[in-house]
C-alpha positions as CSV (number, residue, x, y, z in Angstrom):
1,X,-28.6,27.6,-85.4
2,X,-30.7,29.1,-82.7
3,X,-32.9,26.0,-82.6
4,X,-29.9,23.8,-82.0
5,X,-28.7,25.9,-79.1
6,X,-31.9,25.8,-77.0
7,X,-32.0,22.0,-76.4
8,X,-28.3,22.1,-75.4
9,X,-29.0,25.0,-73.0
10,X,-31.9,23.1,-71.5
11,X,-29.7,20.0,-71.1
12,X,-27.1,22.0,-69.2
13,X,-29.7,23.5,-66.9
14,X,-31.2,20.1,-66.2
15,X,-27.8,18.7,-65.4
16,X,-27.1,21.6,-62.9
17,X,-30.4,21.0,-61.2
18,X,-29.8,17.2,-60.9
19,X,-26.2,17.8,-59.5
20,X,-27.7,20.2,-56.9
21,X,-30.3,17.6,-55.9
22,X,-27.7,14.9,-55.7
23,X,-25.3,17.1,-53.7
24,X,-28.1,18.0,-51.3
25,X,-29.0,14.3,-50.9
26,X,-25.4,13.4,-50.3
27,X,-25.0,16.2,-47.7
28,X,-28.1,15.0,-46.0
29,X,-26.9,11.5,-46.0
30,X,-23.6,12.5,-44.6
31,X,-25.2,14.6,-41.9
32,X,-27.5,11.7,-40.9
33,X,-24.5,9.4,-40.7
34,X,-22.9,11.9,-38.3
35,X,-25.8,11.4,-35.9
36,X,-26.9,7.9,-34.9
37,X,-28.8,6.2,-32.1
38,X,-26.7,3.6,-30.3
39,X,-29.3,1.8,-28.1
40,X,-32.8,2.1,-26.6
41,X,-33.7,0.6,-23.2
42,X,-37.2,0.0,-21.9
43,X,-38.0,0.2,-18.2
44,X,-41.2,-1.9,-18.1
45,X,-44.3,0.2,-17.5
46,X,-42.2,3.3,-17.0
47,X,-40.2,4.7,-20.0
48,X,-38.1,4.2,-23.1
49,X,-34.7,5.8,-23.0
50,X,-32.6,6.1,-26.1
51,X,-28.9,7.1,-26.4
52,X,-27.1,8.6,-29.4
53,X,-23.7,9.9,-30.5
54,X,-22.4,12.6,-32.8
55,X,-19.3,11.9,-34.8
56,X,-19.0,15.4,-36.3
57,X,-18.3,17.8,-33.4
58,X,-18.2,20.8,-35.6
59,X,-22.0,20.8,-36.2
60,X,-22.7,23.1,-33.3
61,X,-25.8,21.3,-32.2
62,X,-28.0,23.3,-29.8
63,X,-30.7,20.7,-29.0
64,X,-32.1,17.3,-29.8
65,X,-35.6,16.0,-30.2
66,X,-36.2,12.2,-29.8
67,X,-39.3,10.8,-31.5
68,X,-40.5,7.2,-30.7
69,X,-43.2,5.4,-32.7
70,X,-44.7,1.9,-32.6
71,X,-44.3,0.1,-35.8
72,X,-45.1,-3.2,-37.5
73,X,-42.5,-5.8,-36.7
74,X,-42.7,-7.2,-40.2
75,X,-43.3,-4.3,-42.6
76,X,-41.9,-1.5,-40.5
77,X,-44.0,0.9,-42.6
78,X,-46.9,1.9,-40.3
79,X,-46.1,4.2,-37.4
80,X,-48.1,5.1,-34.3
81,X,-46.6,7.9,-32.2
82,X,-45.6,6.9,-28.6
83,X,-44.0,10.2,-27.5
84,X,-41.2,12.6,-27.9
85,X,-38.7,14.5,-25.7
86,X,-36.2,17.3,-25.9
87,X,-32.7,17.6,-24.5
88,X,-29.3,19.2,-25.0
89,X,-27.6,16.0,-23.9
90,X,-27.0,12.6,-25.6
91,X,-30.0,10.7,-24.1
92,X,-33.7,11.3,-23.5
93,X,-36.6,9.4,-22.0
94,X,-40.2,9.1,-23.2
95,X,-42.5,8.3,-20.3
96,X,-45.6,6.1,-19.7
97,X,-44.9,2.9,-21.6
98,X,-47.7,0.4,-21.0
99,X,-46.1,-2.6,-22.6
100,X,-42.9,-3.7,-24.2
101,X,-44.5,-6.3,-26.4
102,X,-44.2,-4.2,-29.5
103,X,-41.7,-3.2,-32.1
104,X,-40.5,0.4,-32.1
105,X,-38.9,3.0,-34.4
106,X,-36.9,5.9,-33.0
107,X,-35.1,8.8,-34.6
108,X,-33.5,11.9,-33.2
109,X,-33.6,15.4,-34.8
110,X,-30.6,17.7,-34.1
111,X,-31.0,21.5,-34.4
112,X,-28.0,23.5,-35.5
113,X,-27.3,27.2,-36.3
114,X,-27.7,26.5,-40.0
115,X,-30.7,24.1,-39.9
116,X,-31.4,20.6,-38.7
117,X,-30.3,17.0,-39.3
118,X,-32.1,13.8,-38.6
119,X,-30.6,10.4,-37.7
120,X,-31.4,7.3,-39.6
121,X,-34.4,5.3,-38.2
122,X,-33.5,2.9,-35.3
123,X,-35.8,-0.1,-35.2
124,X,-35.9,-2.4,-32.2
125,X,-38.0,-5.1,-30.6
126,X,-39.3,-4.0,-27.2
127,X,-39.0,-7.3,-25.5
128,X,-35.3,-7.4,-26.4
129,X,-34.7,-4.0,-24.9
130,X,-36.3,-4.5,-21.5
131,X,-34.3,-3.6,-18.4
132,X,-36.0,-4.8,-15.2
133,X,-36.1,-2.9,-11.9
134,X,-33.7,-4.3,-9.3
135,X,-35.0,-7.2,-7.1
136,X,-35.8,-6.3,-3.5
137,X,-33.9,-8.0,-0.6
138,X,-36.6,-8.5,2.1
139,X,-34.3,-10.2,4.7
140,X,-30.8,-11.6,5.1
141,X,-30.2,-13.7,8.3
142,X,-28.6,-16.8,9.6
143,X,-30.3,-20.0,8.3
144,X,-32.4,-21.8,10.8
145,X,-32.0,-25.1,8.9
146,X,-28.3,-25.2,8.3
147,X,-25.5,-23.9,10.5
148,X,-23.0,-21.6,8.9
149,X,-25.4,-20.6,6.1
150,X,-27.2,-17.3,5.4
151,X,-30.8,-17.2,4.2
152,X,-31.7,-14.6,1.6
153,X,-35.4,-13.7,1.1
154,X,-36.1,-11.6,-1.9
155,X,-39.0,-10.4,-4.2
156,X,-39.3,-8.8,-7.6
157,X,-40.6,-5.2,-7.6
158,X,-43.4,-6.1,-10.0
159,X,-45.5,-9.1,-10.8
160,X,-45.2,-11.2,-14.0
161,X,-47.6,-13.4,-15.8
162,X,-46.9,-17.1,-15.4
163,X,-45.7,-17.5,-19.0
164,X,-43.3,-14.6,-18.5
165,X,-41.7,-15.8,-15.3
166,X,-39.6,-18.5,-17.1
167,X,-37.6,-15.7,-18.8
168,X,-36.6,-13.9,-15.6
169,X,-33.0,-14.7,-14.3
170,X,-31.6,-13.7,-10.9
171,X,-27.9,-13.2,-10.4
172,X,-26.5,-13.2,-6.8
173,X,-23.0,-12.2,-5.6
174,X,-21.7,-12.4,-2.1
175,X,-18.4,-10.9,-1.1
176,X,-16.1,-10.9,1.9
177,X,-12.5,-9.6,2.1
178,X,-12.4,-9.0,-1.7
179,X,-13.4,-12.6,-2.4
180,X,-16.5,-12.8,-4.5
181,X,-18.7,-15.8,-5.3
182,X,-21.5,-15.6,-7.9
183,X,-24.4,-17.7,-9.1
184,X,-27.2,-17.2,-11.7
185,X,-30.5,-19.0,-11.3
186,X,-34.0,-18.9,-12.7
187,X,-35.5,-16.2,-10.5
188,X,-38.9,-17.7,-9.7
189,X,-37.7,-21.2,-8.9
190,X,-37.2,-20.1,-5.3
191,X,-37.6,-16.8,-3.6
192,X,-35.8,-17.9,-0.5
193,X,-32.1,-18.8,-1.1
194,X,-29.4,-20.2,1.1
195,X,-25.7,-19.3,1.0
196,X,-23.4,-21.9,2.5
197,X,-19.7,-22.6,2.9
198,X,-19.2,-19.2,4.4
199,X,-16.4,-18.0,6.7
200,X,-17.4,-17.6,10.3
201,X,-17.3,-14.1,11.9
202,X,-17.0,-12.4,8.5
203,X,-18.9,-9.5,7.0
204,X,-20.6,-10.4,3.8
205,X,-22.1,-8.1,1.2
206,X,-24.9,-9.8,-0.7
207,X,-26.3,-8.2,-3.8
208,X,-28.9,-9.2,-6.4
209,X,-29.9,-8.2,-9.9
210,X,-32.4,-9.5,-12.5
211,X,-32.6,-9.9,-16.2
212,X,-35.2,-10.8,-18.8
213,X,-33.2,-13.5,-20.7
214,X,-34.6,-12.2,-24.0
215,X,-32.8,-8.9,-23.4
216,X,-29.4,-10.4,-22.6
217,X,-27.7,-7.0,-22.9
218,X,-29.6,-5.5,-20.1
219,X,-29.3,-6.4,-16.4
220,X,-31.1,-4.4,-13.7
221,X,-29.0,-2.3,-11.3
222,X,-27.8,-4.1,-8.2
223,X,-29.6,-4.1,-4.8
224,X,-27.3,-5.0,-1.9
225,X,-27.2,-5.4,1.9
226,X,-24.6,-6.5,4.5
227,X,-24.5,-8.9,7.4
228,X,-21.9,-10.7,9.5
229,X,-21.8,-14.5,10.0
230,X,-21.8,-16.0,13.5
231,X,-18.3,-16.2,15.1
232,X,-16.4,-19.4,16.0
233,X,-13.3,-19.7,18.2
234,X,-10.1,-18.7,16.3
235,X,-8.9,-21.7,14.3
236,X,-5.2,-20.8,14.4
237,X,-2.7,-19.4,17.0
238,X,-1.3,-15.9,16.8
239,X,2.3,-15.7,15.5
240,X,4.7,-15.3,18.5
241,X,8.2,-13.9,18.9
242,X,10.4,-12.6,21.7
243,X,13.1,-10.1,22.6
244,X,15.4,-10.9,25.4
245,X,17.3,-8.1,27.3
246,X,19.2,-7.8,30.5
247,X,17.2,-6.8,33.6
248,X,18.4,-4.5,36.4
249,X,17.9,-7.3,39.0
250,X,20.6,-10.0,39.2
251,X,19.5,-13.4,37.8
252,X,16.6,-11.9,35.9
253,X,15.9,-11.0,32.3
254,X,13.6,-8.6,30.6
255,X,11.5,-10.6,28.2
256,X,9.3,-8.8,25.7
257,X,6.7,-11.1,24.0
258,X,5.7,-9.8,20.5
259,X,2.9,-11.2,18.4
260,X,1.0,-10.7,15.2
261,X,-2.8,-11.2,15.2
262,X,-4.5,-14.3,13.7
263,X,-5.1,-13.5,10.1
264,X,-8.4,-13.9,8.2
265,X,-10.1,-16.3,7.7
266,X,-8.7,-18.3,10.6
267,X,-9.5,-15.5,13.1
268,X,-13.2,-16.5,12.7
269,X,-14.4,-13.1,14.2
270,X,-13.2,-10.1,16.1
271,X,-10.4,-10.8,18.7
272,X,-11.3,-9.2,22.1
273,X,-8.2,-10.0,24.1
274,X,-4.9,-11.9,24.3
275,X,-3.5,-13.9,27.1
276,X,0.3,-14.3,27.5
277,X,2.2,-16.2,30.2
278,X,5.5,-17.9,30.9
279,X,6.7,-20.6,33.4
280,X,10.0,-21.9,34.4
281,X,11.0,-25.4,33.3
282,X,13.0,-25.9,36.5
283,X,10.6,-24.7,39.1
284,X,7.1,-23.5,39.8
285,X,7.7,-19.9,38.9
286,X,5.1,-18.4,36.6
287,X,4.8,-14.9,35.0
288,X,1.7,-13.6,33.3
289,X,0.6,-10.5,31.4
290,X,-3.0,-11.3,32.2
291,X,-5.7,-10.3,29.7
292,X,-4.1,-8.0,27.1
293,X,-6.3,-5.5,25.1
294,X,-6.8,-6.6,21.5
295,X,-5.2,-3.4,20.2
296,X,-1.8,-4.3,21.8
297,X,0.9,-6.4,20.1
298,X,3.3,-6.9,23.0
299,X,3.8,-7.4,26.7
300,X,6.9,-7.3,29.0
301,X,7.8,-9.8,31.7
302,X,10.7,-10.0,34.0
303,X,11.7,-13.7,34.1
304,X,14.5,-15.8,35.6
305,X,17.8,-16.8,33.8
306,X,16.5,-20.4,33.7
307,X,14.9,-22.0,30.7
308,X,11.3,-21.0,30.5
309,X,8.3,-21.7,28.3
310,X,5.8,-19.1,27.0
311,X,2.4,-19.3,25.4
312,X,-0.1,-16.9,23.9
313,X,-3.8,-17.3,23.0
314,X,-6.4,-15.0,21.3
315,X,-10.0,-14.9,22.4
316,X,-13.2,-13.8,20.6
317,X,-16.8,-14.0,21.6
318,X,-17.0,-17.7,20.6
319,X,-13.9,-19.0,22.3
320,X,-10.1,-19.2,22.5
321,X,-7.5,-20.0,19.8
322,X,-5.0,-22.8,20.1
323,X,-1.9,-21.6,21.9
324,X,1.3,-20.3,20.3
325,X,4.4,-21.6,22.0
326,X,8.0,-20.4,22.3
327,X,10.9,-21.6,24.4
328,X,13.3,-19.1,26.0
329,X,16.7,-20.7,26.5
330,X,18.6,-20.4,29.8
331,X,21.1,-17.5,29.8
332,X,24.0,-19.9,29.8
333,X,22.6,-21.9,26.8
334,X,21.6,-19.0,24.6
335,X,24.2,-19.6,21.9
336,X,24.1,-23.4,21.7
337,X,22.0,-23.8,18.5
338,X,23.7,-22.6,15.3
339,X,22.5,-19.5,13.4
340,X,21.6,-19.2,9.7
341,X,24.4,-17.7,7.6
342,X,23.5,-14.4,5.8
343,X,24.9,-14.6,2.3
344,X,23.9,-11.2,0.8
345,X,22.0,-8.0,1.5
346,X,21.0,-6.2,-1.6
347,X,19.3,-2.8,-1.8
348,X,16.5,-2.9,-4.4
349,X,15.5,0.8,-4.2
350,X,15.1,3.5,-1.7
351,X,12.6,1.5,0.4
352,X,13.4,-2.2,-0.1
353,X,16.3,-4.5,0.8
354,X,16.6,-8.2,-0.2
355,X,18.3,-10.5,2.3
356,X,19.4,-14.0,1.4
357,X,20.7,-16.7,3.7
358,X,21.7,-20.4,3.9
359,X,20.7,-22.8,6.6
360,X,23.3,-24.2,9.1
361,X,25.0,-27.4,8.1
362,X,23.6,-30.7,9.3
363,X,20.6,-29.1,11.0
364,X,16.8,-29.5,10.6
365,X,15.3,-26.1,10.9
366,X,11.5,-25.8,11.3
367,X,11.6,-22.2,10.0
368,X,13.3,-18.9,10.3
369,X,12.6,-15.4,11.7
370,X,13.8,-12.4,9.9
371,X,14.0,-9.4,12.2
372,X,15.1,-5.8,11.6
373,X,15.1,-2.4,13.3
374,X,16.5,1.0,12.6
375,X,19.6,2.1,14.4
376,X,19.7,3.3,17.1
377,X,17.3,0.8,18.6
378,X,14.4,2.7,20.3
379,X,12.0,0.3,22.0
380,X,10.7,-3.3,21.5
381,X,7.8,-2.2,19.4
382,X,10.2,-0.7,16.9
383,X,11.4,-4.3,16.1
384,X,10.0,-5.7,12.9
385,X,9.9,-9.4,12.3
386,X,8.5,-12.0,10.0
387,X,8.1,-15.8,10.3
388,X,9.3,-17.8,7.3
389,X,8.9,-21.5,6.6
390,X,11.8,-24.0,6.6
391,X,12.2,-23.8,2.8
392,X,12.6,-20.0,2.7
393,X,16.1,-18.6,1.8
394,X,15.3,-15.0,1.0
395,X,13.0,-12.2,2.1
396,X,12.4,-8.6,0.9
397,X,12.2,-5.9,3.6
398,X,9.8,-3.1,2.6
399,X,8.8,0.3,4.0
400,X,12.4,1.3,4.8
401,X,13.9,4.8,4.6
402,X,17.0,5.9,2.6
403,X,20.2,7.0,4.5
404,X,18.9,5.2,7.7
405,X,20.9,2.3,9.0
406,X,19.0,-0.9,9.7
407,X,20.2,-3.8,11.8
408,X,18.8,-7.1,10.4
409,X,19.3,-10.7,11.4
410,X,18.0,-14.1,10.5
411,X,17.3,-16.5,13.4
412,X,16.8,-20.3,12.8
413,X,13.9,-22.0,14.5
414,X,14.2,-25.6,15.8
415,X,10.7,-26.5,16.9
416,X,9.9,-24.2,19.9
417,X,13.6,-23.4,20.3
418,X,15.7,-20.8,18.5
419,X,19.2,-20.6,17.3
420,X,21.5,-17.6,17.8
421,X,21.0,-14.8,15.3
422,X,23.5,-13.4,12.8
423,X,23.2,-9.7,12.3
424,X,24.3,-7.2,9.7
425,X,23.9,-3.4,9.1
426,X,22.4,-2.3,5.8
427,X,21.2,0.9,4.0
428,X,18.8,1.1,1.1
429,X,20.8,4.2,0.0
430,X,23.8,5.8,1.6
431,X,24.2,9.6,2.1
432,X,26.6,12.3,3.3
433,X,27.3,12.4,7.1
434,X,25.4,15.1,8.9
435,X,28.2,15.7,11.4
436,X,32.0,15.1,11.6
437,X,34.1,13.6,14.3
438,X,34.7,15.2,17.7
439,X,38.5,15.5,18.1
440,X,40.7,15.5,21.3
441,X,44.3,16.6,21.6
442,X,46.1,13.9,23.6
443,X,49.6,15.3,23.6
444,X,51.7,18.1,22.1
445,X,55.4,18.6,21.7
446,X,57.7,21.3,20.2
447,X,57.2,19.8,16.7
448,X,54.1,17.6,16.8
449,X,50.7,16.8,18.2
450,X,48.9,13.6,19.0
451,X,45.2,13.6,18.0
452,X,42.3,11.2,18.8
453,X,38.7,11.4,17.7
454,X,35.4,9.6,18.4
455,X,33.6,7.8,15.6
456,X,30.5,9.5,14.3
457,X,27.4,7.6,15.4
458,X,26.1,5.3,12.6
459,X,22.8,7.1,12.4
460,X,24.5,10.4,11.8
461,X,27.0,8.9,9.2
462,X,24.0,8.0,6.9
463,X,26.4,5.4,5.3
464,X,29.4,3.2,6.0
465,X,32.6,5.0,7.0
466,X,35.2,4.8,4.2
467,X,38.1,6.8,5.6
468,X,39.0,9.9,7.6
469,X,40.9,13.0,6.6
470,X,42.9,15.1,9.1
471,X,43.0,18.7,7.9
472,X,45.5,21.2,9.4
473,X,46.6,24.6,8.3
474,X,48.9,27.4,9.4
475,X,49.5,30.9,7.9
476,X,47.1,30.1,5.0
477,X,48.9,26.9,4.1
478,X,46.5,23.8,4.1
479,X,47.6,20.3,4.5
480,X,45.8,17.0,5.0
481,X,46.4,13.4,5.9
482,X,44.1,10.5,4.8
483,X,43.8,7.5,7.1
484,X,41.8,4.3,7.0
485,X,38.3,3.9,8.5
486,X,39.6,1.8,11.5
487,X,42.1,4.5,12.5
488,X,41.0,6.8,15.3
489,X,44.3,8.3,16.4
490,X,47.2,10.0,14.6
491,X,50.4,11.9,15.3
492,X,51.2,15.0,13.3
493,X,55.0,15.4,13.3
494,X,57.6,17.8,11.9
495,X,55.4,20.8,12.5
496,X,56.8,24.2,12.6
497,X,56.2,26.6,15.5
498,X,52.9,28.4,15.4
499,X,49.1,28.1,15.8
500,X,47.4,25.3,13.8
501,X,43.8,24.9,12.9
502,X,43.1,21.2,13.0
503,X,39.9,19.3,12.0
504,X,38.9,15.7,11.2
505,X,36.6,14.8,8.3
506,X,34.6,11.6,8.0
507,X,33.8,10.2,4.6
508,X,31.2,7.8,3.3
509,X,30.9,6.6,-0.3
510,X,28.7,9.6,-1.0
511,X,30.6,12.5,0.7
512,X,32.1,13.8,3.9
513,X,31.5,16.1,6.8
514,X,34.0,18.0,9.0
515,X,33.8,18.0,12.8
516,X,34.5,20.9,15.1
517,X,38.0,22.5,14.5
518,X,40.5,23.2,17.3
519,X,43.4,25.7,17.4
520,X,46.6,24.1,18.7
521,X,49.7,26.2,19.5
522,X,52.9,24.4,18.9
523,X,56.2,26.0,20.2
524,X,59.8,25.1,20.9
525,X,59.7,25.5,24.6
526,X,56.0,25.1,25.5
527,X,52.8,24.2,23.7
528,X,49.4,25.5,24.5
529,X,46.2,24.1,22.9
530,X,42.6,25.1,23.1
531,X,39.4,23.4,22.1
532,X,37.8,25.9,19.7
533,X,34.6,26.5,17.9
534,X,34.4,29.3,15.4
535,X,30.7,29.8,15.7
536,X,31.0,30.9,19.4
537,X,32.7,34.1,20.8
538,X,35.3,34.0,23.5
539,X,35.5,32.7,26.2
540,X,35.9,29.3,24.5
541,X,35.9,25.9,26.1
542,X,39.6,25.6,27.0
543,X,42.1,23.1,28.2
544,X,45.4,24.2,29.6
545,X,48.8,22.8,29.8
546,X,50.7,25.8,31.3
547,X,48.6,28.9,31.3
548,X,44.8,29.3,30.8
549,X,44.3,31.1,27.5
550,X,41.6,31.9,25.0
551,X,42.5,32.0,21.3
552,X,40.3,34.0,19.0
553,X,40.5,34.4,15.2
554,X,42.0,37.9,15.9
555,X,44.9,36.7,18.1
556,X,46.0,35.2,21.4
557,X,44.7,36.6,24.7
558,X,46.4,35.6,28.0
559,X,44.4,35.3,31.2
560,X,46.0,35.5,34.6
């Protein structure tokens, strides 16, 4: 019996040992899988840098040791140490690499509080992992051979054997105003390059990087420099508009010329000044703003009531732009050409409004100008405007403010002449009035009172007036009368004798605000009324029919 048990006991013991060995191997394999090298990069003659990642963040790794060896490219069995490095991060560099023309094996050992784990070996061919140093830009200047081109003179930071040069690629990018062009060439075919078809007077950023074509995943870092191409005279005219206002002098008008600068790339450089002038079509009268600083966008002239013609040019260091023209109609002919018809004005959000229009019938417009300004109008420079082509039928105004009224109009252009404008008032969002109407008592009688009030200014309404409410009370009894928005006078009749508190309230679609209240005394034989503001103490502003009085909330005081 005992002889039969011993082999069985030995078998069980052997199975336990094997299970422990297998569990340990599985655990080691799992730990190795949790740590892996993702790539190694060789900086020629400098270093090998390897990068790794850990998928199990509960390992509490305190440090890493990277080991790099040379190995046989075929068998991958023999190893010659290259170097090692230690770090607490996820990459490390081994210095002093003499050549990349080898195969390498790398692994990383991670130290934890409970022991250590090692990654699986990472084999790589050195030539496929080379990252070159960035090429050097020796000079960037205008080409002496071709006008409008730039010449780039560059060199590699290191020399290459003749048989290696064929693998080196050069990538060049040149950028201006967020427009980038790129080309990739064989590096050593030409170390002097020309960039052509460039915009005049524009700042260009030129940058180069290099690659060993056998290491297609690794480009060098960029090396860059800036330069500005030679200027030419502006190729287009500034955009010109006008604002016509009465002048204090009879037979004259105040003309504000407004413009927008020539846009890139037509500007061909930096504008130094503008020149604006007008002349009468009927006589020899001329008016000029002279040379206007490039930072300005307007100038003011006092011109005659006759038809006149205005022009504007922009000048840079290389010359002057073509002129922009606009015709100012005679005062008596200002309304002859028909306007565009505004179809709809639609708020899009708190800062945008879309305006749509249709052209006048049987007319041939050359374009339109959409113009807008907040109300009240402050100064010519507060006028915003935009030129549109003849096919445009809508425009979105941006950068607006909620609860602010805007006056906008669409003006038709007929060559250098303009049609009359059609204007509307619009809000992106309406609000509650900030003040109520100021009321005046026009007349009183023994049983009634006639009231008049001034409309609230549009900028204080913060919306369109919907209606008014006249509020009046006596002896704690409140009454009200609602009237339409166009009504600005009302008679309250059949009033009993006594002192009435009367106010007028203005309403928009969002809410209302009450104006200053007045106390009005209505009697059988005489009526006395007083303009009254509760927030002030007596004496109050007063108006008298028979005797000067001051009414306070506590009672009636008589003055001699």
